[in-house]
C-alpha positions in Angstrom: 47.8 109.7 105.9 46.1 113.5 107.3 48.1 115.9 108.7 48.1 114.1 111.7 49.4 111.1 110.7 52.0 113.3 109.4 52.6 115.1 113.0 52.9 111.8 114.1 55.1 110.7 111.5 57.8 114.0 112.2 57.6 112.8 115.8 58.3 109.2 115.2 61.4 110.1 112.6 62.7 112.7 115.1 62.7 110.0 118.3 64.9 108.1 116.6 67.3 111.0 116.0 70.5 112.1 118.3 68.6 115.1 120.7 70.8 117.9 121.4 71.5 118.3 125.6 72.8 121.4 126.5 76.7 120.5 127.8 75.6 122.1 131.2 73.1 119.2 132.3 74.4 116.1 130.4 76.0 113.5 131.7 79.2 112.6 130.6 80.2 109.2 129.5 83.3 107.5 129.6 84.6 107.6 126.1 86.0 105.1 124.1 90.2 105.8 123.0 90.9 107.2 119.9 87.3 109.1 120.1 86.1 112.9 121.5 84.5 112.5 124.9 80.2 111.5 124.7 77.6 112.3 126.5 74.8 110.5 128.0 72.2 110.8 124.5 73.1 109.9 121.3 76.6 112.0 119.9 76.7 114.7 122.1 80.1 115.9 124.2 80.9 117.7 127.2 81.3 121.2 125.1 80.5 125.0 125.1 78.9 126.3 122.7 76.9 124.6 119.6 79.2 124.2 116.3 81.5 121.4 118.9 78.5 119.8 119.9 77.0 119.3 116.4 81.0 118.5 115.2 81.1 115.9 117.7 77.5 115.0 117.0 78.2 114.2 113.5 81.8 112.5 114.2 79.7 110.1 116.8 81.0 106.4 115.1 77.1 105.1 116.3 75.7 107.1 114.0 74.9 105.3 110.7 75.8 106.3 107.3 72.4 107.7 106.2 71.7 109.1 109.9 75.2 111.0 109.2 74.1 112.7 106.0 71.0 113.6 107.5 71.9 115.5 110.3 74.4 117.1 108.1 72.4 118.4 105.5 69.9 119.9 108.3 72.3 121.6 109.5 73.3 122.7 106.2 70.2 123.9 106.1 69.3 125.7 109.1 72.7 127.4 109.0 74.2 127.1 105.7 76.7 126.1 104.1 79.3 128.2 105.5 78.3 127.1 109.4 79.0 123.3 108.1 81.9 123.9 107.1 82.9 125.4 110.4 81.2 122.3 111.9 84.1 120.5 109.8 86.7 122.5 110.3 86.7 121.8 114.2 86.7 118.0 113.3 89.6 118.5 111.9 92.0 118.0 115.1 89.2 115.0 116.4 88.3 111.5 115.1 91.5 109.9 112.9 89.0 107.1 111.8 88.6 110.0 108.6 91.2 108.9 106.2 94.2 111.3 105.8 94.7 113.6 103.9 91.2 114.9 103.9 88.0 115.1 106.6 85.0 113.5 104.8 81.7 113.2 107.0 80.3 112.7 103.6 78.6 116.0 103.3 82.2 118.1 103.0 86.0 117.3 103.0 88.9 119.4 103.6 92.7 119.7 104.4 93.0 118.3 108.3 96.2 121.1 108.0 94.2 123.9 106.7 90.9 125.9 106.4 88.0 124.3 104.4 87.7 127.3 102.0 91.5 127.1 100.9 92.0 124.8 97.5 90.8 121.7 97.4 92.9 119.2 98.5 93.9 116.0 96.7 93.6 112.7 98.4 94.4 109.0 97.5 91.8 106.3 96.0 91.4 103.6 97.9 88.8 101.5 97.1 89.2 99.1 94.2 87.0 100.1 92.1 88.6 103.1 91.3 92.1 102.6 92.0 93.0 100.8 88.9 92.0 104.3 86.7 94.6 106.5 85.7 91.6 109.3 84.8 90.5 109.0 88.6 93.4 109.1 89.5 93.9 112.8 88.5 90.7 113.8 89.5 91.7 112.5 93.2 94.8 114.5 92.8 92.2 117.7 91.8 93.6 117.7 88.2 90.5 118.2 86.8 86.6 116.5 87.2 85.0 113.9 85.3 84.0 114.7 81.5 83.5 113.5 77.7 87.2 112.7 77.5 86.9 109.6 80.0 84.1 108.4 78.0 84.5 103.9 78.5 86.6 102.6 81.4 86.1 105.7 83.7 82.6 106.7 82.8 82.0 102.9 84.2 83.7 102.7 86.8 81.3 105.9 88.2 77.9 104.7 86.5 79.0 100.7 88.2 79.1 102.4 91.6 76.1 105.2 91.8 74.2 101.9 90.2 75.6 99.8 93.2 74.7 102.4 95.7 70.5 102.4 94.8 70.9 105.3 91.9 69.2 104.6 88.5 70.4 105.0 85.1 67.4 104.2 83.6 67.7 104.5 79.8 71.1 104.2 79.2 72.1 102.3 81.8 75.8 101.2 82.5 77.4 102.7 78.7 80.5 103.8 79.8 79.4 107.3 78.2 79.3 110.8 80.4 75.7 111.8 79.7 72.3 113.9 80.6 71.7 110.8 83.2 75.1 109.9 84.5 75.0 113.9 85.4 71.8 113.1 87.3 73.1 110.9 89.0 76.2 112.3 90.5 73.9 115.5 91.0 71.5 113.5 92.6 74.5 111.6 94.8 76.3 115.2 95.9 72.8 116.4 96.7 72.1 113.2 98.4 76.0 113.6 100.5 75.1 117.3 101.0 77.7 118.6 98.1 76.2 121.6 96.1 77.0 121.1 92.4 76.5 118.6 89.8 80.6 117.5 88.4 82.4 114.2 89.9 85.3 116.3 91.0 87.8 115.7 93.6 85.2 116.2 96.8 82.5 113.4 95.2 85.5 111.4 94.4 86.3 111.3 97.7 83.2 110.4 99.5 82.1 108.0 96.6 85.1 106.3 96.9 84.8 106.2 100.8 81.0 104.8 100.3 80.6 102.3 97.5 80.3 99.5 98.7 82.8 96.4 98.0 83.4 95.5 94.7 80.4 92.7 92.8 77.9 93.5 95.4 75.1 96.4 95.4 73.2 97.7 98.3 69.7 96.8 99.3 67.5 100.0 99.9 64.0 100.0 102.0 61.6 102.3 101.3 60.5 104.7 104.2 58.8 102.3 106.3 58.9 104.1 109.4 57.2 107.1 108.2 54.8 105.0 106.1 53.8 103.2 109.0 53.7 106.1 111.5 50.3 106.4 112.3 49.8 103.1 112.9 47.9 102.7 109.2 48.7 103.0 105.0 46.7 103.8 102.4 46.8 102.2 99.0 45.0 103.0 96.1 44.7 100.2 93.0 43.9 101.8 89.9 43.0 99.8 86.4 43.1 101.4 83.3 40.8 100.6 80.5 41.3 97.9 78.1 39.8 98.1 74.7 37.3 95.1 73.7 39.1 92.5 71.2 37.1 90.9 68.1 37.8 87.8 67.7 35.5 84.8 65.0 33.7 84.2 67.9 32.2 88.0 68.0 33.5 90.5 71.1 35.2 90.1 74.1 35.3 92.7 77.5 38.0 94.2 77.8 40.7 92.8 80.0 40.4 95.1 82.5 37.2 93.8 83.9 39.4 90.2 84.1 42.3 92.4 86.5 39.6 93.7 88.2 37.8 90.3 89.8 41.5 89.2 90.1 42.2 92.1 92.5 39.2 91.4 94.6 39.9 88.0 94.7 43.6 88.9 96.1 41.8 91.1 98.5 39.6 88.1 99.6 41.8 85.7 99.9 44.2 88.5 102.0 41.8 88.9 105.2 40.3 92.0 103.3 36.8 93.1 103.5 35.3 95.5 101.4 33.3 98.3 103.5 31.9 100.7 100.8 31.5 101.8 97.6 31.2 105.0 96.2 28.2 106.7 94.8 29.2 106.5 91.0 30.9 102.5 91.9 34.5 103.8 90.7 35.8 102.9 94.1 35.5 100.1 96.2 37.3 100.3 99.2 38.8 97.8 101.2 40.2 97.5 104.9 42.0 94.9 106.7 44.4 94.8 110.2 47.7 93.9 109.5 51.2 92.9 111.7 53.6 94.5 110.0 57.4 94.0 111.1 59.4 96.5 109.8 63.2 98.1 109.9 64.0 101.6 111.4 66.3 104.1 110.9 68.3 102.8 113.5 68.4 99.4 112.1 66.1 97.7 114.7 63.2 95.4 113.7 59.6 96.7 114.8 56.1 95.1 115.0 53.1 96.6 114.8 49.3 96.1 113.9 48.7 98.4 111.1 45.2 99.6 109.5 45.9 98.6 105.7 43.5 100.0 103.6 42.9 99.6 99.7 41.1 101.9 97.3 40.1 100.0 93.9 39.9 101.7 91.3 38.0 100.2 88.1 37.4 102.0 84.8 34.5 104.9 84.6 33.2 108.1 84.7 35.1 110.3 87.4 37.4 107.4 87.4 40.5 110.1 86.3 39.7 112.4 89.3 39.6 109.5 91.7 42.8 108.3 90.6 44.4 112.2 91.1 43.2 112.1 94.4 44.5 108.0 95.3 48.0 110.4 94.0 48.0 112.9 97.1 46.1 110.8 99.4 47.3 107.6 99.6 50.6 106.7 100.8 51.0 104.1 98.0 49.5 104.3 94.5 49.2 101.9 91.4 48.6 102.3 88.0 48.0 99.5 85.9 46.6 99.7 82.1 47.8 101.5 79.4 50.2 104.2 79.2 48.7 105.5 76.1 52.3 106.5 74.4 53.5 108.4 77.6 49.9 110.4 77.4 49.0 109.1 80.8 46.6 106.6 83.1 43.4 106.2 80.9 40.1 104.7 82.0 37.8 105.1 78.8 38.6 103.9 75.5 41.3 105.4 73.7 39.8 107.5 71.5 37.8 109.3 74.1 39.9 112.2 76.4 37.1 112.0 79.3 38.7 110.2 81.4 42.3 110.8 80.7 44.6 111.4 83.6 47.3 113.8 81.6 50.9 113.5 82.6 53.0 113.2 79.2 52.0 116.7 77.2 50.6 120.1 77.5 52.9 121.8 80.3 54.8 124.4 80.5 57.8 122.3 80.6 57.0 120.3 77.3 56.2 123.9 75.4 60.2 124.8 76.9 61.1 122.2 75.7 62.4 121.2 78.8 60.6 117.1 78.7 60.6 115.0 75.7 56.5 114.6 74.2 55.7 111.3 73.4 56.7 110.2 70.4 52.9 108.9 69.0 50.5 111.9 70.4 48.3 111.3 68.1 47.9 108.3 69.8 45.3 109.3 71.8 42.9 111.7 71.3 43.7 113.5 75.1 46.4 115.2 73.5 43.9 117.6 72.7 42.3 118.3 75.9 44.7 121.4 77.1 45.7 120.9 80.4 48.4 119.0 82.0 46.7 117.2 85.4 50.3 116.8 87.7 50.8 120.5 86.8 47.1 121.1 87.2 47.3 119.9 91.0 50.7 121.8 91.4 49.2 125.4 90.7 46.2 124.7 92.9 48.3 123.5 95.9 46.3 120.3 96.0 49.4 118.3 96.7 49.9 117.2 100.8 53.7 118.4 100.1 56.0 117.2 102.8 54.0 113.3 102.8 56.4 110.2 102.1 54.5 108.4 99.0 55.5 105.4 96.8 54.3 105.2 93.1 53.9 102.4 90.6 53.1 103.3 87.4 52.9 99.7 85.6 52.3 100.1 82.1 54.5 100.6 78.9 56.4 102.0 79.4 56.3 104.0 82.3 60.4 105.0 81.7 57.9 107.7 79.1 56.7 109.9 82.8 60.6 109.7 84.3 61.0 113.4 83.3 57.9 114.7 84.3 57.2 113.5 87.5 61.4 114.0 88.1 61.3 117.6 85.7 59.2 119.9 88.1 55.9 119.4 87.1 55.6 117.8 91.0 56.2 120.5 93.7 60.2 120.8 95.1 59.0 119.0 98.0 57.6 116.4 95.9 61.6 115.3 95.4 63.2 111.7 96.3 63.5 112.5 100.3 59.5 112.7 100.2 59.1 109.7 96.8 59.4 106.6 95.7 58.8 105.4 91.8 58.4 102.0 90.4 57.8 101.7 87.3 58.7 100.1 83.8 61.6 100.1 81.1 59.4 97.7 78.1 55.8 97.1 77.2 54.6 94.2 79.2 51.3 92.5 78.5 48.1 93.5 79.9 47.3 90.5 82.1 50.7 91.3 83.8 50.2 94.6 85.3 47.7 93.4 88.1 49.7 90.8 89.0 52.9 92.7 89.4 51.1 95.5 90.8 49.7 93.0 93.8 53.3 91.4 94.1 54.3 95.4 94.9 50.9 95.4 98.0 52.6 92.4 98.9 56.3 93.6 99.2 55.6 96.7 100.7 53.3 94.6 103.9 56.0 91.9 104.4 58.0 95.9 104.6 60.8 93.8 101.9 63.5 96.3 99.9 62.6 98.0 96.9 65.0 95.7 95.0 63.9 92.5 96.7 59.9 94.0 95.6 61.5 94.6 91.9 62.9 90.9 91.6 59.2 89.5 92.8 57.6 91.8 90.1 59.7 90.2 87.8 59.4 86.6 88.7 55.6 86.9 89.3 55.7 88.4 85.2 57.5 85.1 84.4 54.8 82.7 86.0 51.6 84.5 84.4 53.4 84.4 80.9 54.9 80.7 81.5 51.4 80.0 82.3 49.9 81.5 79.1 52.7 79.2 77.0 54.9 82.5 75.9 58.1 81.5 75.1 61.0 81.8 77.2 63.1 84.2 75.1 60.1 86.6 75.5 59.0 85.5 79.6 63.6 86.7 79.9 62.7 90.1 78.1 59.9 90.4 80.7 61.9 89.9 84.0 63.9 92.9 83.4 61.1 95.2 82.7 60.6 96.4 86.4 63.1 99.7 87.7 62.7 101.1 91.5 63.4 105.1 91.7 64.7 107.1 94.0 66.8 104.7 96.8 69.6 106.3 96.6 69.4 108.6 99.7 66.6 105.6 101.1 67.9 103.6 104.9 70.5 101.0 103.6 69.4 97.2 104.3 73.1 95.9 103.5 74.7 95.1 100.3 74.2 91.7 97.9 76.0 89.8 94.9 
């Protein structure tokens, strides 16, 4: 999507948000009992100044939680957190739908009978996930914050709630230990809720107690289809890494990447795509098709439109790594399937050659400072002799379209190795979870499986499925391929758990499933 597409994306996003109208020109409509009087145009009240307008707008019961959170973030970003606190303070005497003794907008909590700048109020836990924990009751009483002394039941309850809201604990999962991964998830939850800080204190727990899904259920999340489809087109980059030839008794067999490329071509042809052109170096094959896509809006509606879908298929060879870097920037959806080279990065030629590596996992300032992990076996590839980290280089050169919304899938073994670089600072600040969602693998996956699960992601996007549905589809597709190849069931079960989605916590919510 180009800059024109971005502009249309922002315009489409803005059309689905409540608009502020001057109180003098807006027509009043009858309020429901117990609510503040509203105006024509979602969320506005007949009040005299902008602060009160913003307060009533935040309190509009017609807003979904994610819309309320985005609105509060915009107010705080534009006018500062103190102004946001004043907005919430004005609401203290308003709508009673917020549970006493706290006013909780999803961004700030404050005493109903005091100033929000005063000592933080306590509250009573109401969610069954938390009520039985004495440690969490102490946090709700504002006596302390969550810490390692709570390892076990209390930490596990917080971890489960965060997982069920869409946050990721990719390495250690729900282990009941308060470590760096849990701290990061809590910090991200607070960021998405507009609460500065990184601790699970009374403020964060009050919001978590309110927004956590029913015990035993988990939220499903969409990628941001409104932004993806705002300009009536969507671009995919599907890049296939190099596989070394295998020696057999009959001789040397070609690398599996040749078979994977043909599987991709067959899929594209069978799904109505037409080969439009090939790059001069024969590395990129450009396909396109017209697809009718029905997708959810931020307002919870379903919308159908005809969309131009473009797929750039990148195969191994000279120039492939550079083309892949361009695809990461220019395409809304970028997929790599191939070797991870033990976390060094995608590779488009023989493992002993450094020429066509797209380096991600070594040679950055973050690695030199010890802020991210270096691959456990960097000698696995000659690429470590290349002093350039390609992600960092693109950032330093200003090559990223930073506000563009993207989805990336690194389908290799294992792309957990990339996560600290992707989320740790090699990308521009704006390429955060708001603008970049990720899929990846938690373990080694057979090479031939990768192309099938990559195509499952494309299918899921074109069907406007949730991120969780797409992950399940990839697991099912993996099992089908392995079963057809005669792989033992225990290995198939392990492979079914190989795929993750990351960055879903701030995405549109589709509902909850058991």
